[in-house]
C-alpha positions in Angstrom: 35.9 -20.9 -3.8 33.2 -19.5 -5.4 32.0 -22.9 -7.0 32.4 -25.0 -3.8 30.5 -22.6 -2.4 27.9 -23.1 -5.4 27.8 -26.5 -4.4 27.6 -25.9 -1.0 24.2 -23.9 -1.8 22.9 -26.9 -3.7 22.8 -29.1 -1.5 21.6 -27.0 2.0 17.5 -27.7 1.2 14.8 -25.2 0.2 13.6 -22.7 3.6 10.2 -25.0 4.2 6.4 -23.4 3.3 6.4 -22.9 7.5 9.9 -20.5 7.2 8.6 -18.5 4.0 5.2 -18.1 6.0 7.1 -17.1 8.9 8.8 -14.7 7.8 5.3 -12.8 6.1 3.9 -13.2 8.9 6.4 -11.1 10.7 6.8 -8.3 7.7 3.2 -8.1 7.8 2.8 -7.4 11.6 5.6 -4.6 10.7 3.5 -2.9 8.1 0.2 -3.7 10.7 2.5 -0.8 13.1 3.3 1.4 10.3 -0.6 1.8 8.7 -1.6 2.3 12.6 0.7 4.7 13.3 -0.3 6.4 10.0 -4.4 6.0 11.1 -3.9 7.4 14.4 -4.9 10.8 13.7 -8.2 10.9 12.2 -9.9 9.7 15.3 -8.1 12.1 17.5 -9.6 15.0 15.3 -12.1 16.2 17.6 -9.8 15.9 20.9 -6.9 18.0 19.5 -10.1 20.9 18.6 -11.0 20.7 21.2 -7.5 20.6 24.0 -5.3 22.2 21.4 -7.1 24.5 19.7 -6.1 22.7 16.2 -8.5 24.1 13.8 -9.3 21.5 10.4 -5.8 23.3 9.2 -3.5 22.2 11.4 -4.9 18.7 12.1 -5.1 18.8 7.8 -1.1 19.9 7.9 -0.6 16.5 10.2 -2.2 14.3 7.6 -1.0 15.9 4.8 2.8 16.3 5.8 2.9 12.5 5.7 2.8 12.5 1.6 5.1 15.9 0.5 8.8 13.7 1.3 6.9 10.0 -0.6 6.6 12.0 -4.1 10.9 12.0 -3.9 11.8 9.8 -1.1 10.1 6.3 -2.0 12.5 6.2 -5.4 15.5 7.4 -3.6 14.9 4.5 -0.7 14.1 1.9 -3.3 17.9 2.6 -5.0 18.6 2.5 -0.9 16.8 -0.9 -0.5 18.6 -2.2 -4.2 22.5 -1.0 -2.3 22.7 -1.8 0.8 20.0 -4.8 0.6 16.7 -5.4 2.1 17.4 -6.0 5.8 19.5 -3.0 6.0 17.3 -0.8 4.5 14.2 -2.0 5.5 15.1 -2.3 9.4 16.6 1.6 8.6 13.2 2.8 7.4 11.2 1.1 10.3 12.8 2.8 12.9 12.0 6.3 11.3 8.8 5.4 11.4 9.3 4.2 14.9 10.8 8.0 15.9 8.0 10.0 14.0 5.3 8.3 16.4 7.5 8.6 19.4 8.3 12.5 18.7 4.3 13.3 17.3 3.3 11.6 20.8 6.1 13.4 23.0 5.4 17.0 21.3 3.8 18.5 23.9 1.7 19.7 22.0 3.3 21.9 20.2 1.7 21.8 16.3 5.2 22.4 14.5 6.5 19.1 16.8 4.0 17.1 15.6 4.4 17.9 12.3 7.8 16.8 12.0 7.2 13.9 13.8 4.5 13.1 11.3 6.9 14.1 8.4 10.1 12.4 10.0 6.8 8.7 10.1 6.2 10.0 6.6 9.9 9.5 5.4 10.6 6.2 6.4 6.9 5.2 6.1 6.7 4.4 2.2 10.1 3.6 1.6 9.5 0.7 4.7 6.6 -0.1 3.2 8.7 -1.0 -0.7 11.1 -3.0 1.6 8.6 -5.2 3.0 7.0 -5.3 -0.7 10.6 -6.1 -1.9 11.4 -9.1 0.7 8.0 -11.1 -0.4 8.5 -10.3 -3.9 12.2 -12.5 -3.3 10.5 -15.0 -0.6 7.6 -16.0 -2.5 8.6 -15.1 -6.4 7.2 -19.0 -7.8 5.6 -19.7 -5.3 1.8 -18.4 -4.1 3.3 -14.4 -4.7 0.0 -13.2 -5.0 -2.0 -15.0 -2.3 1.2 -13.7 -0.1 0.6 -10.3 -1.0 -3.1 -10.5 -0.7 -2.4 -12.0 2.9 0.5 -9.4 4.0 -2.6 -6.2 2.7 -4.7 -8.1 5.1 -2.4 -7.9 7.5 -1.7 -4.5 6.8 -5.5 -2.8 6.5 -6.1 -4.6 10.0 -3.8 -1.8 11.4 -5.8 0.9 9.9 -9.3 -1.1 11.0 -8.0 -0.6 14.3 -6.9 2.5 14.6 -9.8 4.1 12.6 -12.2 1.8 15.8 -9.6 2.4 18.8 -12.1 5.5 20.6 -14.6 2.2 20.8 -11.9 -0.5 21.9 -9.9 2.2 23.5 -12.7 4.8 24.6 -11.1 5.6 27.9 -7.8 6.8 26.6 -9.4 9.6 24.2 -9.6 12.0 27.4 -6.4 13.4 26.6 -4.7 13.9 23.4 -1.9 12.1 24.1 -2.7 8.8 25.6 -3.7 7.4 21.8 -0.7 9.1 20.3 1.1 6.4 22.7 -0.6 3.9 21.8 0.7 4.3 18.0 4.2 4.6 19.9 3.3 1.0 20.9 2.0 -0.1 17.2 6.2 1.4 16.3 7.7 -0.8 18.5 6.1 -3.6 17.4 7.3 -3.1 14.0 11.0 -2.3 14.9 10.6 -5.9 16.7 8.7 -7.5 14.0 11.3 -6.4 11.5 14.3 -7.2 13.9 12.9 -10.9 14.0 12.3 -11.2 10.0 16.1 -10.0 9.9 17.1 -12.7 11.8 15.0 -15.3 10.0 16.5 -14.2 6.6 20.5 -13.9 7.9 19.6 -17.6 9.1 17.8 -18.9 5.4 21.2 -17.6 3.8 22.8 -19.2 5.8 21.3 -22.4 6.0 18.9 -23.0 2.8 19.2 -22.9 -0.3 18.8 -19.4 -1.5 20.3 -16.4 -3.3 22.1 -13.8 -1.1 20.3 -11.0 -1.0 21.1 -9.1 -4.2 22.7 -5.1 -4.3 23.0 -3.6 -7.0 26.9 -2.2 -7.7 25.6 1.3 -9.5 22.0 3.1 -10.1 22.0 4.7 -13.3 18.8 7.0 -14.0 19.0 5.8 -17.1 18.1 1.8 -16.3 14.7 3.0 -15.0 13.7 3.5 -18.7 15.2 0.1 -19.2 12.2 -1.8 -18.0 9.5 -3.2 -20.4 6.1 -1.8 -21.6 4.7 -4.0 -19.4 6.0 -2.2 -15.9 5.6 0.6 -17.1 1.6 -0.4 -18.2 1.1 -1.2 -14.6 2.6 1.6 -12.8 -0.2 3.6 -15.0 -2.5 1.4 -13.8 -1.3 1.7 -10.2 -1.4 5.9 -10.4 -4.7 6.3 -12.1 -6.7 3.2 -10.2 -5.4 4.6 -6.4 -6.4 8.2 -7.9 -9.5 7.2 -8.2 -9.8 5.8 -4.7 -7.8 7.5 -2.3 -9.2 11.3 -3.1 -12.9 9.7 -3.0 -12.6 8.7 0.2 -11.1 12.1 1.4 -14.5 13.5 0.0 -16.6 10.8 0.3 -18.8 11.0 3.8 -18.4 14.8 3.4 -20.3 13.3 -0.1 -22.8 10.8 1.9 -24.2 13.4 4.0 -24.5 16.1 1.9 -26.2 14.4 -1.1 -27.5 10.7 0.4 -28.2 12.7 3.4 -27.5 10.1 5.7 -25.6 10.5 9.2 -22.2 11.0 9.9 -22.1 7.0 11.7 -23.6 5.3 8.5 -21.3 7.5 6.3 -18.2 5.8 8.4 -19.7 2.3 7.9 -20.2 3.0 4.3 -16.9 3.8 3.5 -15.4 1.3 5.8 -16.7 -1.2 3.7 -13.8 -0.4 1.1 -11.5 -1.8 3.9 -13.8 -5.0 4.8 -13.7 -5.9 1.5 -10.3 -5.7 1.2 -9.0 -7.7 4.2 -11.4 -10.7 3.1 -11.1 -10.7 -0.5 -7.2 -9.8 -1.8 -5.4 -13.1 -0.2 -8.3 -15.0 -2.4 -8.1 -13.0 -5.7 -4.1 -13.5 -5.1 -4.9 -17.3 -4.2 -6.9 -17.6 -7.6 -4.8 -15.4 -9.5 -1.5 -17.9 -8.9 -3.4 -20.5 -9.8 -5.1 -19.4 -13.1 -2.3 -16.5 -14.1 -4.5 -14.1 -16.2 -3.6 -11.4 -13.8 -4.0 -8.2 -17.1 -7.9 -9.8 -17.5 -8.2 -9.5 -13.8 -6.9 -6.2 -13.4 -9.0 -5.6 -16.3 -12.2 -6.7 -14.6 -12.1 -4.5 -11.5 -10.9 -1.4 -13.4 -14.3 -2.2 -15.1 -16.4 -2.3 -11.4 -14.8 1.7 -10.9 -15.7 2.9 -14.1 -19.7 2.9 -13.2 -19.8 3.2 -9.3 -19.2 6.8 -9.5 -22.2 7.9 -12.0 -24.1 5.3 -9.8 -23.9 7.0 -6.8 -24.3 10.3 -7.5 -27.0 10.1 -10.2 -29.8 7.5 -9.2 -30.7 7.2 -5.8 -29.7 3.1 -5.9 -28.4 1.8 -2.0 -25.2 3.2 -1.5 -24.2 -1.3 -0.7 -24.0 -2.1 -4.0 -22.1 0.9 -5.8 -19.5 0.2 -2.4 -19.6 -4.0 -2.9 -18.3 -2.8 -6.4 -15.8 -0.6 -5.3 -14.8 -2.8 -2.4 -14.1 -5.9 -5.0 -12.1 -3.7 -7.2 -10.0 -2.7 -3.9 -9.2 -6.3 -3.6 -9.0 -7.4 -6.5 -6.2 -4.9 -8.4 -3.6 -4.6 -5.3 -3.6 -8.3 -4.9 -2.9 -8.9 -8.6 -1.3 -5.7 -9.5 2.0 -5.3 -7.1 3.0 -9.0 -7.1 3.0 -8.4 -10.8 6.2 -6.0 -10.5 8.5 -8.9 -8.9 7.2 -11.2 -12.0 8.7 -8.7 -14.8 11.3 -6.9 -12.7 14.5 -8.3 -12.0 15.0 -9.2 -8.6 18.2 -6.9 -7.9 16.3 -4.0 -9.7 12.8 -4.5 -7.6 13.3 -2.2 -5.0 14.2 0.1 -7.1 10.9 -0.3 -9.7 8.6 -0.3 -6.5 10.1 3.2 -5.4 9.1 4.5 -9.1 5.9 2.9 -9.0 4.9 4.6 -5.6 6.8 7.5 -6.2 4.1 7.9 -9.2 1.0 7.5 -7.5 2.3 9.9 -4.6 2.6 12.6 -7.1 -1.0 11.1 -8.9 -2.5 11.2 -5.3 -1.6 14.4 -4.4 -2.5 16.4 -8.1 -6.0 14.9 -7.9 -6.6 15.5 -4.5 -5.8 19.2 -4.8 -8.3 18.8 -8.6 -11.3 17.7 -6.5 -11.6 19.7 -3.9 -11.4 22.4 -6.2 -13.5 21.3 -9.2 -16.4 21.1 -5.9 -15.5 24.4 -4.7 -15.9 25.7 -8.2 -19.1 23.8 -9.3 -20.9 24.0 -6.0 -21.2 20.3 -5.8 -20.3 16.6 -6.3 -20.8 15.1 -9.9 -18.3 16.7 -11.9 -15.4 15.6 -9.4 -16.9 11.8 -9.6 -17.0 12.1 -13.5 -13.3 12.6 -13.1 -12.9 9.4 -10.7 -15.1 7.5 -13.7 -13.0 8.3 -16.0 -10.0 7.3 -14.4 -11.5 4.5 -13.9 -12.0 4.2 -18.1 -8.2 5.3 -18.1 -7.0 2.1 -16.0 -9.2 -0.3 -17.8 -7.1 1.2 -20.9 -3.4 0.5 -19.3 -4.7 -3.0 -18.2 -6.1 -3.7 -21.9 -2.4 -2.9 -22.7 -0.9 -4.9 -20.7 -3.3 -7.8 -21.5 -1.9 -7.2 -25.3 1.7 -7.1 -24.1 1.8 -10.3 -22.0 0.1 -11.9 -25.0 2.7 -11.1 -27.3 6.4 -11.6 -27.9 7.7 -10.2 -24.8 5.7 -11.5 -22.5 7.0 -12.3 -18.8 4.3 -14.4 -17.9 1.6 -12.9 -16.4 -1.0 -14.2 -17.6 0.7 -17.5 -16.8 -0.5 -19.2 -13.2 0.3 -22.8 -11.5 -2.4 -25.0 -13.4 -0.9 -24.5 -16.9 3.0 -24.3 -15.3 2.5 -27.8 -13.9 0.0 -29.0 -16.8 
């Protein structure tokens, strides 16, 4: 019976490029909803303060509580994905995202209820991202994988862009606190609907096209995590150093721009938003380039090298902020577009969810630690320069791990990260 099924599978056609891209578009739309909900609190902060009398600590709680479960949940979520498959797992996590937004919006203005909603959202959000990342790895491995990841990042970050600019395009809704949060519930509905459509597409493809069934890991053993290759761990360490140099900087960037560069809040916000604009435009292009030429470790080395000087340029010179922010924007586009798909090349498919979960868990540990560290350093020193040195050093450490990855991938145990379509077709 197994042989017959295998023969039948061989006779089936492969999914067309249009079909694969339909899957990508729908899971990316789900990511759009996720990112929108995450960034829905920030533009509402002053309204919450005025109407519900929330303090800055209360608003910080609503944003920060998202990360609390994700130090552990993403690894558990990755294991769940490998055990039960991407369809059911990703749908479940997306439902948590939707219910989290729903609880927050219908909290009656009670802080603790809103915090519970954000906690529920956090329980699902990062694991949903791990699930979708695994889906893309399965559908595009060997087929413009990095470009697909870049397109996914672009659509997802449009969610952040839409949320952060909602006071402009949905200005009338900001007369009271609940209406903007109802928009985030709508984003959750869109996310759930998109995942349901993906589920249908995935089932149909498994029945009618030549592709392997959704792999399931029979049993998770902790020691299997430590069997991952050196190249994987170099990518994990690059991941944590890179994101720890970017997102904790964003936490204090606008305040730094206002206090040190003496620019207005609106200009400071525009300067910071350059990172998102660069990422939306360049991530797919860098992904496509790496698919074609390979050289993924070298590209990550270049991105890390760009990060090293930008913080010191901002701290110690009067050069226009456009220059260092452009350099940072290129790095923010280049490294993620190459780094995340590299894991799908290195790790076997049935363990991919666990690998992405582990990688995201380590990333969240780094983000929590360096946010607290930089805040403390700024308070102790009464300035920003020491913290900027920390960010610069993180760029150097990231460069070191990218270099070690390059050495590993040009040695006898390479996985093909440095090879692209051009070499494969030669």
